[in-house]
C-alpha positions as semicolon CSV with decimal commas, in nm:
position;residue;x (nm);y (nm);z (nm)
1;M;29,568;24,766;4,347
2;N;29,558;25,006;4,056
3;R;29,598;25,381;4,022
4;S;29,230;25,451;4,082
5;D;29,234;25,240;4,398
6;F;29,527;25,439;4,537
7;Q;29,357;25,769;4,447
8;N;29,030;25,666;4,612
9;L;29,211;25,544;4,921
10;A;29,401;25,873;4,947
11;E;29,078;26,074;4,922
12;L;28,910;25,860;5,188
13;R;29,205;25,892;5,426
14;I;29,206;26,272;5,378
15;K;28,843;26,285;5,490
16;E;28,925;26,069;5,791
17;A;29,224;26,288;5,878
18;E;29,003;26,598;5,858
19;A;28,758;26,438;6,100
20;L;29,044;26,365;6,341
21;L;29,175;26,720;6,309
22;D;28,830;26,860;6,386
23;R;28,831;26,658;6,708
24;K;29,191;26,762;6,787
25;Y;29,335;26,411;6,746
26;F;29,649;26,547;6,587
27;D;29,865;26,235;6,612
28;G;29,610;26,021;6,428
29;A;29,557;26,288;6,163
30;Y;29,932;26,319;6,112
31;Y;29,963;25,943;6,072
32;L;29,680;25,925;5,819
33;L;29,820;26,214;5,617
34;G;30,148;26,026;5,588
35;Y;29,948;25,737;5,449
36;V;29,781;25,978;5,203
37;V;30,121;26,086;5,074
38;E;30,226;25,724;5,032
39;C;29,907;25,645;4,838
40;A;29,959;25,950;4,617
41;F;30,313;25,843;4,531
42;K;30,195;25,491;4,457
43;A;29,919;25,627;4,231
44;C;30,187;25,813;4,034
45;I;30,397;25,497;4,012
46;A;30,093;25,298;3,897
47;K;30,027;25,557;3,625
48;K;30,369;25,477;3,477
49;T;30,299;25,100;3,473
50;R;30,113;24,934;3,189
51;Q;29,844;24,681;3,277
52;Y;30,018;24,367;3,157
53;D;30,381;24,466;3,208
54;F;30,593;24,202;3,372
55;P;30,717;24,316;3,715
56;P;31,024;24,537;3,681
57;D;31,369;24,443;3,802
58;R;31,432;24,367;4,169
59;K;31,578;24,711;4,243
60;T;31,260;24,881;4,119
61;I;31,039;24,642;4,313
62;E;31,233;24,715;4,633
63;A;31,191;25,089;4,567
64;I;30,812;25,074;4,534
65;Y;30,705;24,798;4,774
66;Q;30,778;24,993;5,090
67;H;30,678;25,292;5,299
68;D;30,982;25,523;5,275
69;P;30,852;25,857;5,138
70;A;31,191;25,961;4,996
71;K;31,225;25,638;4,797
72;L;30,862;25,652;4,683
73;L;30,911;26,014;4,574
74;K;31,204;25,907;4,359
75;A;31,018;25,605;4,215
76;S;30,715;25,821;4,135
77;G;30,920;26,042;3,904
78;L;30,823;26,354;4,099
79;E;31,163;26,412;4,259
80;P;31,280;26,675;4,004
81;E;30,962;26,878;4,056
82;H;30,995;26,843;4,433
83;L;31,355;26,966;4,427
84;Q;31,260;27,257;4,203
85;E;30,978;27,360;4,438
86;M;31,210;27,343;4,739
C-alpha cells in the first residue's frame, strides 16, 4: 500500500464510522476510528519513504508493521507535535 491508499482507506472508514454513530453503534464507530488513526499514521510514515528505498532496519520495520498507536505516532514523526499540543 502507498500513502494515497492509506489516505483513501482512512476517509472511507471515517464515513463508515459516521454511519455507525448515526445509528448509535458506538462500539463499532470507536473501533473504526482507531483504524482511521492507524491509517493516518501509516500515511505519514509512507510519505517519508521513497518509492524504491530498500526496507529499513529491523527495528524500524517492527515499529511500523503493527497496530500500537504510540509506536506508530513515534514512527510517523508526529510525536513532537503531539507532545506540544498536549
